[in-house]
Backbone bond lengths (Angstrom), bond angles and torsions (degrees), N, CA, C in turn:
res aa  C-N    CA-C-N  psi(-1)  N-CA   C-N-CA  omega(-1)  CA-C   N-CA-C  phi
1 M - - - 1.468 - - 1.533 109.54 -
2 S 1.351 117.93 129.94 1.453 121.80 -176.22 1.522 110.94 -70.64
3 T 1.327 114.70 138.41 1.467 120.55 176.30 1.516 111.55 -107.74
4 N 1.337 117.27 8.21 1.456 119.84 179.79 1.525 110.62 -66.55
5 P 1.342 117.36 134.95 1.472 119.54 178.40 1.520 110.50 -69.11
6 P 1.326 117.92 154.92 1.470 119.80 177.68 1.521 109.91 -66.03
7 P 1.337 117.67 155.34 1.466 119.98 178.42 1.522 111.50 -63.77
8 F 1.317 115.33 150.37 1.460 120.56 175.79 1.526 110.08 -71.12
9 R 1.325 115.45 149.99 1.465 122.01 167.90 1.526 107.01 -87.14
10 L 1.317 116.24 113.39 1.458 121.15 -174.15 1.523 111.06 -123.51
11 A 1.336 115.04 152.35 1.460 121.37 159.10 1.523 106.01 -115.02
12 F 1.314 115.75 154.22 1.462 121.13 -175.91 1.522 108.47 -122.37
13 A 1.335 117.24 128.17 1.462 122.34 178.09 1.522 108.82 -120.39
14 G 1.326 116.90 114.02 1.460 121.37 179.84 1.513 109.50 -164.24
15 T 1.323 116.05 165.24 1.462 119.48 -176.85 1.528 113.64 -133.16
16 P 1.337 121.03 -56.85 1.469 120.07 -171.72 1.515 113.54 -85.56
17 E 1.321 114.37 -177.71 1.460 121.85 -178.53 1.525 112.30 -58.80
18 F 1.333 117.11 -31.24 1.460 120.87 -179.63 1.527 112.07 -56.22
19 A 1.325 117.61 -31.19 1.459 121.86 -175.95 1.525 113.69 -84.00
20 V 1.328 117.83 -14.86 1.467 121.07 -173.27 1.532 113.24 -63.63
21 P 1.345 120.53 -45.66 1.468 118.52 178.77 1.524 113.63 -58.10
22 A 1.332 117.60 -36.92 1.463 120.44 178.79 1.525 110.93 -67.63
23 L 1.326 116.77 -42.51 1.466 120.15 177.49 1.518 110.57 -60.83
24 D 1.305 116.59 -44.85 1.461 121.23 -178.94 1.526 111.21 -63.31
25 R 1.332 116.10 -43.50 1.471 120.40 -178.87 1.534 110.85 -64.90
26 L 1.318 116.65 -46.28 1.467 119.38 -177.48 1.523 112.18 -69.13
27 H 1.321 116.99 -28.69 1.461 119.21 176.83 1.525 111.30 -61.61
28 R 1.340 116.09 -28.30 1.471 120.69 -179.12 1.526 112.86 -86.45
29 T 1.339 117.59 -20.35 1.469 119.00 -172.14 1.524 114.63 -119.52
30 Q 1.318 117.17 -19.24 1.459 121.10 -178.00 1.532 110.11 -127.73
31 R 1.306 116.84 -177.52 1.463 121.22 177.05 1.525 108.65 -107.54
32 I 1.319 116.79 109.80 1.466 121.30 179.26 1.523 108.56 -96.00
33 C 1.320 114.82 113.08 1.467 120.59 -175.07 1.528 112.62 -84.21
34 A 1.328 117.15 -26.57 1.463 120.91 -179.37 1.525 109.12 -164.65
35 V 1.325 114.38 156.33 1.467 121.49 176.80 1.525 108.19 -121.78
36 F 1.336 115.35 132.74 1.458 121.85 175.12 1.529 108.46 -112.60
37 T 1.334 116.01 132.28 1.455 120.38 178.28 1.515 108.57 -146.25
38 Q 1.317 117.35 164.87 1.460 119.86 -177.20 1.529 110.84 -69.71
39 P 1.343 116.67 155.61 1.473 120.13 178.21 1.518 112.00 -59.08
40 D 1.338 116.09 154.76 1.463 120.77 176.19 1.524 109.50 -57.50
41 R 1.356 115.79 140.21 1.460 120.63 -175.84 1.529 110.26 -120.53
42 P 1.361 117.62 148.66 1.464 119.71 173.52 1.522 110.25 -70.08
43 A 1.330 116.37 140.19 1.469 120.81 -179.87 1.514 109.61 -159.18
44 G 1.338 115.77 152.75 1.454 120.99 175.28 1.519 113.26 78.44
45 R 1.338 115.10 -176.96 1.466 121.42 -178.81 1.523 110.55 -63.43
46 G 1.315 115.97 129.80 1.453 120.35 -177.79 1.518 113.46 83.44
47 Q 1.336 116.15 -9.80 1.468 122.77 175.97 1.538 114.21 54.83
48 P 1.353 118.18 46.29 1.468 117.93 172.94 1.522 110.09 -70.11
49 L 1.332 116.73 159.08 1.456 120.60 179.14 1.523 110.42 -72.85
50 H 1.316 116.33 135.81 1.462 122.32 178.43 1.525 108.91 -120.88
51 E 1.329 115.76 135.86 1.453 119.91 175.91 1.523 109.39 -82.32
52 S 1.326 115.80 155.34 1.455 119.64 -179.21 1.525 110.41 -72.82
53 P 1.353 117.90 156.73 1.460 120.27 174.99 1.520 112.98 -56.10
54 V 1.333 117.47 -35.75 1.467 120.39 178.94 1.529 110.35 -66.69
55 K 1.324 117.77 -41.81 1.464 119.93 178.55 1.522 110.69 -61.95
56 A 1.336 116.42 -44.06 1.457 120.34 -179.02 1.528 110.93 -62.60
57 H 1.333 117.02 -41.30 1.461 119.38 -178.38 1.525 110.99 -73.37
58 A 1.323 116.93 -36.73 1.462 120.16 177.41 1.527 110.80 -61.38
59 A 1.334 116.38 -37.37 1.467 120.09 178.09 1.525 110.53 -64.65
60 L 1.334 116.77 -40.00 1.460 120.21 177.73 1.526 111.59 -62.57
61 L 1.338 115.68 -32.91 1.462 120.38 -179.05 1.527 112.89 -86.43
62 G 1.328 115.97 -4.42 1.463 119.94 179.37 1.515 113.82 75.14
63 L 1.328 116.98 28.59 1.462 120.89 -177.35 1.523 111.12 -95.15
64 S 1.322 115.53 150.36 1.464 121.61 176.92 1.524 109.66 -72.20
65 V 1.348 117.05 131.92 1.461 121.78 -175.69 1.530 110.11 -119.20
66 H 1.333 115.23 135.40 1.466 122.78 174.84 1.521 108.40 -123.68
67 Q 1.349 116.93 141.26 1.458 121.41 -176.88 1.527 111.70 -130.43
68 P 1.317 117.29 65.65 1.466 119.05 -179.50 1.526 111.39 -68.73
69 V 1.317 115.45 146.71 1.467 120.48 174.15 1.524 109.80 -71.95
70 S 1.331 115.73 -33.20 1.459 120.82 -179.63 1.515 109.17 -158.51
71 F 1.332 115.94 149.56 1.460 119.96 174.68 1.522 111.92 -85.71
72 K 1.336 116.27 5.12 1.461 119.21 173.19 1.525 111.03 -75.68
73 D 1.327 116.12 -20.43 1.465 120.47 176.07 1.524 109.72 -73.20
74 P 1.315 118.43 144.06 1.468 120.42 -176.85 1.530 113.94 -68.70
75 E 1.333 118.53 -27.88 1.469 120.05 -173.89 1.528 113.10 -64.74
76 P 1.355 120.32 -51.63 1.465 118.66 179.74 1.524 112.86 -63.48
77 L 1.312 117.02 -33.48 1.465 119.57 177.46 1.528 110.35 -66.75
78 A 1.334 116.66 -39.27 1.465 120.29 177.85 1.528 110.63 -64.38
79 I 1.355 116.93 -39.82 1.463 120.27 177.39 1.523 109.76 -61.79
80 L 1.328 116.20 -45.56 1.467 120.85 -179.23 1.523 111.11 -59.86
81 R 1.320 116.28 -43.72 1.471 120.26 -178.76 1.526 111.85 -67.31
82 S 1.332 115.97 -33.85 1.464 119.32 -178.12 1.530 112.37 -68.88
83 L 1.339 117.49 -18.12 1.461 121.01 -176.72 1.526 113.14 -78.86
84 E 1.331 116.90 -16.09 1.474 122.02 179.47 1.534 110.52 51.34
85 L 1.328 114.92 59.86 1.457 122.22 -171.84 1.522 113.26 -81.74
86 D 1.334 114.23 149.69 1.451 119.34 165.70 1.523 110.17 -77.11
87 A 1.342 117.35 -39.74 1.463 120.86 -179.62 1.528 109.78 -157.98
88 L 1.323 114.52 153.28 1.462 121.60 169.25 1.526 106.72 -106.51
89 I 1.330 116.56 121.33 1.458 121.85 179.17 1.529 107.93 -92.10
90 V 1.325 116.16 126.43 1.465 121.47 -175.57 1.531 108.88 -120.24
91 V 1.338 116.45 121.32 1.464 121.62 -179.26 1.525 108.53 -135.53
92 A 1.333 116.72 102.28 1.468 121.65 177.34 1.530 111.29 51.44
93 Y 1.322 116.57 47.83 1.465 120.93 -176.70 1.518 110.84 -70.51
94 G 1.328 117.40 -45.16 1.459 120.18 176.87 1.512 115.07 93.41
95 L 1.318 118.47 -0.53 1.456 121.86 174.79 1.524 109.19 -118.37
96 I 1.331 115.77 144.74 1.460 120.63 177.19 1.521 109.63 -72.83
97 L 1.325 115.91 133.15 1.463 120.76 178.20 1.530 108.59 -101.22
98 P 1.324 117.72 118.66 1.466 120.36 179.84 1.533 111.10 -71.32
99 P 1.333 117.26 163.66 1.471 120.57 -179.47 1.521 114.19 -52.02
100 A 1.330 117.22 -34.22 1.463 119.54 -179.45 1.520 111.38 -61.12
101 V 1.330 117.03 -35.03 1.464 120.90 177.74 1.525 110.17 -74.88
102 L 1.317 117.28 -45.37 1.458 121.57 -178.05 1.525 112.28 -57.26
103 H 1.328 116.64 -30.74 1.466 120.95 -175.39 1.520 113.69 -99.46
104 T 1.335 117.69 0.31 1.471 119.43 -177.55 1.529 113.78 -73.27
105 P 1.343 120.11 -51.32 1.469 118.81 -179.03 1.530 111.54 -68.68
106 R 1.311 116.71 153.62 1.472 122.21 -177.61 1.526 111.57 -57.60
107 L 1.324 116.76 -41.71 1.466 120.93 -179.28 1.526 112.42 -102.07
108 G 1.306 117.35 9.18 1.453 120.71 179.30 1.511 112.61 82.10
109 C 1.338 115.59 -159.86 1.460 122.77 -178.96 1.529 108.77 -108.85
110 I 1.308 116.20 129.68 1.471 122.44 -176.33 1.515 108.74 -115.36
111 N 1.335 115.76 131.40 1.455 122.35 -169.46 1.531 111.72 -122.49
112 I 1.348 116.08 143.36 1.462 121.75 165.93 1.523 107.54 -96.61
113 H 1.333 116.95 121.98 1.460 120.44 176.18 1.524 108.98 -116.05
114 A 1.335 116.46 136.16 1.461 121.17 -171.94 1.528 112.82 -88.22
115 S 1.324 115.66 54.05 1.468 121.00 171.04 1.513 107.79 -161.25
116 L 1.320 115.41 172.41 1.459 121.38 175.11 1.521 107.31 -93.78
117 L 1.325 116.01 88.75 1.457 120.88 -176.81 1.526 111.12 -58.32
118 P 1.362 116.23 146.46 1.470 127.54 12.48 1.528 115.33 -87.65
119 R 1.344 118.25 6.81 1.460 119.02 177.44 1.522 109.86 -73.03
120 W 1.317 114.67 133.93 1.460 124.31 175.74 1.526 113.58 62.90
121 R 1.325 114.92 54.48 1.460 119.18 163.50 1.529 108.10 -68.57
122 G 1.322 116.92 149.64 1.456 118.70 175.22 1.516 114.32 114.72
123 A 1.338 115.00 -164.80 1.465 121.67 -163.40 1.516 115.40 -80.53
124 A 1.331 118.98 -26.60 1.473 119.67 -171.07 1.528 111.47 -131.35
125 P 1.325 118.27 58.56 1.472 119.49 -176.28 1.522 113.96 -66.72
126 I 1.320 118.31 -32.72 1.466 120.49 -178.09 1.521 110.58 -68.34
127 Q 1.329 116.73 -49.16 1.460 120.27 -179.08 1.526 111.67 -65.85
128 R 1.341 116.81 -39.77 1.464 119.16 -177.34 1.527 111.20 -68.49
129 A 1.321 117.36 -34.62 1.469 120.01 176.85 1.525 110.35 -63.47
130 L 1.336 116.85 -40.60 1.461 120.39 177.83 1.522 111.58 -67.29
131 L 1.323 117.20 -45.17 1.459 120.84 -179.18 1.525 111.66 -61.15
132 A 1.324 115.90 -36.10 1.464 120.28 -177.95 1.520 113.03 -78.94
133 G 1.318 116.77 -10.30 1.458 119.56 -178.41 1.513 113.51 76.10
134 D 1.341 117.88 26.98 1.463 121.14 178.39 1.525 110.51 -60.15
135 A 1.316 116.02 142.14 1.465 120.95 179.13 1.520 111.86 -79.70
136 E 1.329 117.20 -25.15 1.457 121.02 -179.64 1.517 110.17 -144.95
137 T 1.306 114.75 161.61 1.450 122.09 172.67 1.524 106.18 -146.62
138 G 1.315 118.29 -161.05 1.460 119.35 -179.93 1.507 111.24 167.97
139 V 1.310 115.75 -159.62 1.466 121.82 177.56 1.518 109.17 -129.07
140 T 1.318 115.10 149.14 1.458 121.98 175.62 1.523 108.85 -126.15
141 I 1.322 116.40 133.00 1.461 121.60 171.50 1.519 106.41 -96.74
142 M 1.332 116.94 124.08 1.461 119.24 -176.93 1.526 110.85 -137.20
143 R 1.304 114.34 157.37 1.462 120.68 172.38 1.522 107.70 -89.77
144 M 1.314 117.28 126.29 1.451 121.35 -173.04 1.523 112.02 -76.10
145 E 1.335 114.05 146.03 1.456 121.84 171.80 1.516 108.03 -135.98
146 A 1.324 117.05 -174.97 1.464 120.15 -172.79 1.528 112.65 -64.64
147 G 1.336 119.35 -32.16 1.456 121.62 -179.80 1.516 112.02 -70.81
148 L 1.335 116.91 159.47 1.461 122.12 -178.71 1.519 110.57 -75.52
149 D 1.334 116.31 105.54 1.474 122.88 177.12 1.528 112.35 56.39
150 T 1.320 116.45 37.00 1.469 120.85 -177.23 1.520 113.42 -107.67
151 G 1.325 118.20 -0.20 1.455 121.59 -173.02 1.521 113.42 -68.93
152 P 1.337 116.30 166.09 1.468 121.03 -179.72 1.530 111.58 -65.72
153 M 1.318 115.43 145.92 1.466 122.24 -174.94 1.527 110.28 -91.85
154 L 1.331 115.55 136.27 1.458 122.12 177.68 1.529 111.87 -101.14
155 A 1.340 116.92 -30.01 1.471 121.56 -179.30 1.516 108.24 -167.36
156 A 1.332 116.07 158.58 1.467 121.80 175.93 1.517 108.68 -151.60
157 S 1.330 115.13 151.62 1.454 120.97 177.77 1.525 108.58 -144.88
158 A 1.337 116.82 133.20 1.459 121.83 -174.23 1.525 111.68 -106.75
159 I 1.337 115.41 152.14 1.466 122.17 171.07 1.529 108.05 -136.42
160 Q 1.325 115.74 155.15 1.449 121.01 176.31 1.535 109.65 -80.01
161 I 1.330 116.26 144.94 1.459 121.64 174.09 1.522 107.71 -91.54
162 G 1.318 116.58 118.24 1.451 121.39 -177.76 1.519 112.15 -77.70
163 A 1.315 116.33 159.38 1.463 121.96 -179.49 1.519 112.21 -62.27
164 D 1.330 117.83 -25.31 1.464 121.72 -179.02 1.525 112.87 -104.04
165 D 1.317 117.98 3.04 1.465 120.01 -178.46 1.520 111.16 -63.82
166 T 1.326 115.72 136.83 1.463 123.01 171.06 1.525 108.26 -110.61
167 A 1.326 116.16 173.76 1.454 119.31 175.25 1.526 110.66 -58.49
168 Q 1.344 117.01 -35.98 1.460 120.01 179.93 1.516 112.02 -68.33
169 S 1.333 117.33 -46.55 1.472 119.31 -177.57 1.525 111.10 -67.03
170 L 1.345 117.12 -38.75 1.463 119.60 176.23 1.525 111.01 -66.22
171 H 1.324 116.03 -42.59 1.470 121.32 176.63 1.524 110.89 -52.71
172 D 1.321 116.54 -48.28 1.461 120.95 -176.46 1.528 111.35 -65.89
173 R 1.322 117.21 -42.30 1.465 120.84 179.59 1.527 111.47 -66.47
174 L 1.333 116.07 -42.34 1.461 120.02 -177.45 1.532 111.79 -71.18
175 A 1.321 116.98 -33.22 1.466 119.89 178.59 1.525 110.76 -61.76
176 V 1.336 116.62 -43.94 1.464 121.03 179.02 1.523 110.75 -70.13
177 L 1.332 116.51 -41.92 1.466 120.69 178.18 1.522 110.84 -60.85
178 G 1.331 116.91 -44.25 1.455 120.83 -179.30 1.515 112.98 -65.22
179 A 1.335 116.59 -38.37 1.465 120.06 178.86 1.518 110.89 -61.88
180 G 1.335 116.20 -45.31 1.463 119.67 -179.95 1.511 112.39 -66.86
181 L 1.344 116.93 -42.26 1.463 120.19 -179.03 1.523 111.19 -66.94
182 L 1.317 117.56 -37.86 1.465 120.48 177.40 1.519 110.62 -62.59
183 D 1.320 116.94 -45.14 1.456 120.45 -179.98 1.531 111.43 -61.30
184 E 1.343 115.58 -43.54 1.464 119.72 177.23 1.528 111.27 -62.32
185 T 1.330 116.36 -41.13 1.462 120.78 -178.49 1.518 111.17 -65.64
186 L 1.325 117.47 -40.94 1.464 119.88 177.26 1.526 110.82 -64.21
187 G 1.337 116.59 -37.74 1.460 119.63 176.33 1.516 111.69 -61.47
188 C 1.325 116.28 -41.66 1.470 120.37 178.01 1.520 111.06 -69.11
189 L 1.335 116.92 -37.24 1.463 120.06 177.66 1.525 110.99 -61.06
190 A 1.319 116.04 -40.48 1.462 120.43 -179.75 1.527 112.07 -62.29
191 L 1.335 115.58 -28.76 1.468 120.75 179.96 1.523 112.57 -96.62
192 G 1.336 115.85 3.54 1.462 119.82 179.32 1.507 114.07 73.93
193 G 1.347 117.01 25.10 1.458 119.74 -173.49 1.508 115.20 -109.75
194 V 1.336 118.76 26.83 1.460 121.55 179.81 1.518 109.94 -114.24
195 Q 1.326 115.48 130.28 1.463 120.80 176.97 1.524 109.03 -108.42
196 E 1.318 116.57 124.95 1.459 120.80 178.68 1.526 110.01 -77.61
197 T 1.324 115.21 138.99 1.460 120.89 178.99 1.521 108.92 -122.17
198 P 1.323 118.74 118.79 1.469 119.85 176.80 1.523 110.46 -61.40
199 Q 1.308 116.22 144.67 1.457 119.61 177.32 1.527 110.26 -71.79
200 P 1.329 118.16 134.69 1.460 119.48 175.05 1.520 110.64 -71.39
201 A 1.312 116.84 147.43 1.464 120.43 177.11 1.521 110.56 -72.21
202 Q 1.329 116.46 -32.25 1.459 120.45 -178.67 1.524 110.29 -70.92
203 G 1.317 115.87 134.48 1.455 121.06 177.74 1.517 114.47 89.86
204 A 1.322 118.07 2.32 1.466 120.50 179.96 1.527 110.22 -72.81
205 T 1.329 116.52 132.11 1.457 122.72 176.04 1.521 108.82 -133.77
206 Y 1.325 115.82 160.34 1.457 120.84 -176.32 1.520 110.62 -114.81
207 A 1.327 116.93 126.12 1.468 123.00 -179.94 1.527 109.43 -95.31
208 E 1.325 115.23 88.12 1.453 120.56 -178.40 1.530 110.87 -62.45
209 K 1.311 116.32 147.66 1.460 122.56 179.46 1.523 111.04 -56.40
210 I 1.327 116.74 138.71 1.462 122.14 177.20 1.527 109.57 -76.67
211 T 1.341 116.44 138.38 1.464 121.02 176.35 1.527 109.50 -127.31
212 K 1.333 115.86 163.33 1.464 121.22 179.44 1.526 112.09 -64.09
213 T 1.326 116.86 -23.42 1.465 119.68 -178.92 1.531 112.08 -66.23
214 E 1.332 117.61 -15.59 1.456 120.87 179.75 1.528 112.62 -88.81
215 A 1.330 117.70 -7.27 1.461 121.22 -174.00 1.528 114.76 -67.28
216 P 1.342 120.34 -35.25 1.470 119.21 -176.62 1.531 113.06 -60.57
217 I 1.316 115.58 137.02 1.467 122.38 179.36 1.524 109.68 -84.62
218 D 1.307 116.47 133.59 1.462 122.62 171.14 1.524 106.62 -99.56
219 W 1.323 116.26 103.77 1.459 120.16 -175.44 1.531 112.90 -70.18
220 H 1.337 117.45 -7.58 1.460 120.37 175.51 1.535 111.81 -78.19
221 Q 1.329 117.07 -14.48 1.461 119.93 174.13 1.525 109.84 -69.99
222 D 1.337 115.87 163.44 1.456 118.06 176.64 1.530 110.01 -72.64
223 A 1.325 115.64 158.88 1.464 120.96 -173.50 1.522 112.40 -60.64
224 A 1.326 117.58 -35.52 1.468 120.28 -179.98 1.526 110.71 -63.81
225 A 1.338 117.13 -40.58 1.469 120.90 179.29 1.525 110.86 -66.64
226 V 1.330 117.40 -40.43 1.467 120.49 178.37 1.525 110.28 -65.43
227 S 1.330 116.65 -40.47 1.465 120.65 177.80 1.525 110.87 -61.59
228 R 1.312 116.99 -41.80 1.474 119.87 178.70 1.526 110.64 -63.29
229 R 1.330 116.31 -37.94 1.468 119.48 178.99 1.537 110.67 -64.29
230 V 1.310 116.10 -42.35 1.472 120.00 178.38 1.523 110.09 -60.01
231 R 1.321 116.92 -45.65 1.472 120.43 -177.44 1.524 111.72 -70.80
232 A 1.343 116.96 -37.48 1.466 120.26 -178.48 1.522 112.29 -69.45
233 F 1.329 116.90 -28.77 1.465 120.66 -175.84 1.524 113.09 -101.85
234 N 1.323 117.13 17.68 1.463 123.34 172.91 1.527 107.77 -106.73
235 P 1.338 120.45 110.38 1.463 127.55 25.53 1.529 115.84 -101.94
236 W 1.339 120.10 -1.41 1.471 120.34 -178.74 1.512 108.73 -152.85
237 P 1.324 117.68 139.10 1.477 130.01 4.27 1.523 114.21 -87.46
238 V 1.308 118.71 -0.31 1.467 128.37 179.68 1.536 109.58 77.18
239 A 1.330 114.67 119.68 1.467 120.26 178.59 1.525 109.69 -60.64
240 E 1.334 116.80 142.92 1.457 119.49 -175.20 1.516 112.07 -142.30
241 T 1.338 114.04 159.76 1.456 123.07 175.67 1.521 107.10 -144.20
242 R 1.342 117.43 -167.90 1.465 121.51 176.88 1.524 109.82 -124.54
243 F 1.333 115.18 138.93 1.457 122.58 177.09 1.527 107.27 -133.31
244 N 1.326 116.74 115.17 1.476 122.22 -176.11 1.531 110.67 54.24
245 G 1.314 116.16 38.22 1.460 121.46 177.00 1.512 115.28 81.67
246 L 1.326 117.91 -2.14 1.463 121.82 -177.86 1.532 110.64 -104.29
247 Q 1.328 115.50 149.82 1.463 120.18 174.92 1.528 109.87 -63.81
248 L 1.328 115.79 132.19 1.452 121.61 176.58 1.520 107.74 -127.84
249 R 1.324 115.66 114.19 1.470 120.59 -178.00 1.530 109.08 -93.32
250 I 1.319 115.59 135.13 1.457 121.98 -178.45 1.528 108.24 -106.39
251 W 1.330 116.53 111.94 1.458 122.14 -175.88 1.524 113.02 -91.74
252 E 1.326 116.69 -38.97 1.461 120.03 -177.38 1.528 108.96 -140.52
253 A 1.331 115.34 133.85 1.462 120.48 179.71 1.521 108.84 -162.51
254 A 1.324 115.71 164.25 1.461 120.51 179.35 1.525 109.29 -147.83
255 A 1.329 115.59 144.45 1.462 120.67 176.81 1.518 109.84 -74.09
256 R 1.334 116.03 143.76 1.449 121.86 176.72 1.519 109.30 -113.66
257 G 1.316 115.91 158.91 1.452 120.65 -177.86 1.515 113.73 -79.12
258 S 1.343 117.77 -11.25 1.460 120.66 -176.13 1.530 111.35 -71.92
259 T 1.320 115.68 164.63 1.455 122.23 178.69 1.524 109.53 -115.48
260 A 1.342 115.39 163.42 1.461 119.97 -179.40 1.521 109.11 -145.09
261 S 1.332 116.02 143.48 1.466 120.89 177.34 1.519 112.04 -100.14
262 A 1.336 117.65 -3.91 1.460 121.72 -179.09 1.526 110.44 -74.91
263 P 1.339 117.31 159.06 1.463 120.42 178.00 1.528 111.43 -59.92
264 P 1.338 117.64 145.93 1.464 120.47 178.60 1.527 111.89 -54.49
265 G 1.330 115.86 136.49 1.459 122.05 -178.02 1.506 113.63 95.11
266 S 1.338 117.58 -9.59 1.466 120.79 -179.39 1.525 111.00 -73.02
267 V 1.332 116.32 135.49 1.460 121.12 175.17 1.525 107.74 -79.00
268 L 1.319 115.62 119.64 1.461 121.54 -177.00 1.519 112.17 -91.16
269 A 1.326 115.87 -34.94 1.470 120.71 -178.36 1.519 108.43 -160.30
270 A 1.328 115.31 149.53 1.466 121.69 176.47 1.516 107.36 -137.88
271 T 1.337 115.62 103.96 1.458 121.40 -174.86 1.526 109.67 -131.76
272 Q 1.318 115.43 -177.40 1.462 120.89 176.20 1.520 111.84 -61.14
273 D 1.331 116.97 -23.35 1.472 120.89 -177.98 1.520 112.94 -82.97
274 G 1.328 117.69 -18.35 1.452 120.34 -179.65 1.513 111.78 146.06
275 I 1.341 115.42 179.31 1.461 122.77 -179.78 1.526 107.64 -108.51
276 D 1.322 117.13 115.81 1.460 121.96 -177.69 1.523 109.80 -91.94
277 V 1.347 115.21 128.79 1.462 121.15 -176.96 1.518 108.97 -125.53
278 A 1.332 116.56 134.05 1.463 121.43 178.78 1.528 110.39 -71.34
279 C 1.323 115.79 136.85 1.458 122.03 175.02 1.529 108.64 -115.10
280 G 1.326 116.69 179.28 1.457 119.35 177.30 1.507 111.29 -57.11
281 S 1.310 115.57 -34.43 1.460 122.69 172.96 1.520 107.42 -145.92
282 G 1.329 116.68 123.78 1.448 120.08 179.55 1.517 113.39 87.62
283 V 1.337 115.33 -174.24 1.458 122.51 -174.66 1.523 109.43 -131.20
284 L 1.332 115.53 136.91 1.467 121.13 174.92 1.517 108.69 -102.49
285 R 1.330 116.75 128.78 1.469 121.11 174.68 1.528 108.38 -101.75
286 I 1.323 116.03 118.19 1.464 122.02 -179.22 1.528 109.22 -89.71
287 H 1.335 114.89 131.47 1.468 120.09 -179.51 1.522 113.25 -108.59
288 R 1.325 117.73 -25.58 1.473 120.42 -178.21 1.519 108.29 -149.31
289 L 1.348 116.28 133.66 1.459 120.60 -173.81 1.526 110.01 -152.43
290 Q 1.347 114.66 168.59 1.464 118.76 -171.06 1.524 110.06 -152.14
291 L 1.326 117.17 120.44 1.456 121.16 171.93 1.525 109.75 -77.94
292 A 1.327 115.87 151.05 1.465 120.94 179.85 1.524 110.81 -53.89
293 G 1.325 116.11 131.42 1.453 121.40 177.90 1.514 115.22 80.03
294 R 1.333 117.25 -0.05 1.465 121.17 -179.89 1.529 109.39 -115.74
295 R 1.327 116.41 169.75 1.459 119.54 175.95 1.526 110.05 -82.49
296 A 1.317 116.79 157.11 1.457 121.56 177.68 1.526 109.55 -68.12
297 L 1.342 116.11 140.33 1.464 121.94 -177.43 1.520 110.63 -128.67
298 A 1.322 115.35 149.13 1.458 119.52 167.49 1.529 107.83 -66.44
299 A 1.335 116.53 151.86 1.461 120.49 -175.86 1.526 112.03 -55.85
300 H 1.345 117.50 -40.60 1.459 119.40 -177.84 1.530 111.86 -67.15
301 E 1.343 117.69 -25.24 1.466 120.46 174.44 1.525 110.65 -77.48
302 F 1.327 115.43 -40.52 1.463 121.01 -177.05 1.521 111.41 -60.36
303 I 1.331 116.80 -42.36 1.464 119.07 -174.63 1.531 112.78 -71.40
304 L 1.331 117.16 -14.26 1.464 119.60 176.79 1.528 111.55 -68.44
305 G 1.327 116.71 -27.97 1.461 119.90 -175.66 1.513 114.56 -111.94
306 H 1.342 118.35 1.62 1.459 120.31 -176.68 1.528 110.62 -139.85
307 R 1.347 115.46 132.73 1.460 120.55 176.06 1.523 109.30 -81.17
308 L 1.297 116.70 125.74 1.463 121.20 -178.29 1.527 112.60 -116.40
309 D 1.341 117.48 1.09 1.461 120.13 177.87 1.528 109.90 -60.55
310 G 1.316 116.42 121.44 1.464 120.22 178.91 1.511 114.61 74.54
311 A 1.328 118.36 6.13 1.462 121.33 -178.05 1.522 110.97 -73.25
312 R 1.317 114.63 155.08 1.467 119.91 174.93 1.519 108.60 -139.59
313 F 1.333 115.57 126.21 1.454 120.86 176.25 1.534 108.84 -80.19
314 T 1.327 116.17 138.55 1.467 120.91 -174.92 1.521 110.99 -125.78
315 P 1.331 117.24 159.67 1.463 119.60 178.14 1.521 111.28 -64.54
316 P 1.321 118.48 150.94 1.467 121.26 176.40 1.530 111.14 -61.64
């Protein structure tokens, strides 16, 4: 006779691609009664409306989808209450949940956060971990409360940040890690085997939202810092500089151990191996770059069509 507990009655609230692995995993192991995601938004040329990745995946799974503008309206709250949920799972939803929502499900609202809390609370934990040069990051499963990412922790799992990791590669790894850890945590919750741990006040940091104003490269920084900026801003907003007055986006680059006496931003060499640029300290080797209005090119392709002898990259 099976002793497995029955699946939880869940609703799922999420919007971007990061939330899709968790939705997919829980659809196979739990009972998802409804999916909440942000309204369709205009995007791209001509600004047609685009549905969120979570909405698209929920449709493939045959799940009911709701897209409230805000949970301050009585209708979405009434829908949530009518579902008689064990928990609301929240993964990068992007809307503030008022106390009435947080307290509606029997077990509250459970969140996947893409950092090892209390480090990097807030909107951009993946990019901020890269910018800061953190050696590791991870995911935390927490029970939500009114404060921003301050709720008690149910589980956490860490991974090392590789020298070549970008925001995209870390995003993809953490999304899968978080989906698996959430599923395991719900299984333990069903058996009564989860202990909540309050977040310590010590070590708390805030991951402020990334904006396009941070994209310009300051070549007076050391090469390691510039390399981290390139990796943190791939795929958005993409680190950039100016070349002959035109926007030049830097997609892939790495710091080198060599030194340079040339002014920061000066092109030191352009070979099949990459484009070496002097920084305030050290040298950055660019591997992939893109002029405004053109496609991204490997460095060895770029130098075939552009003279870089004596060139200097400048701030926007």
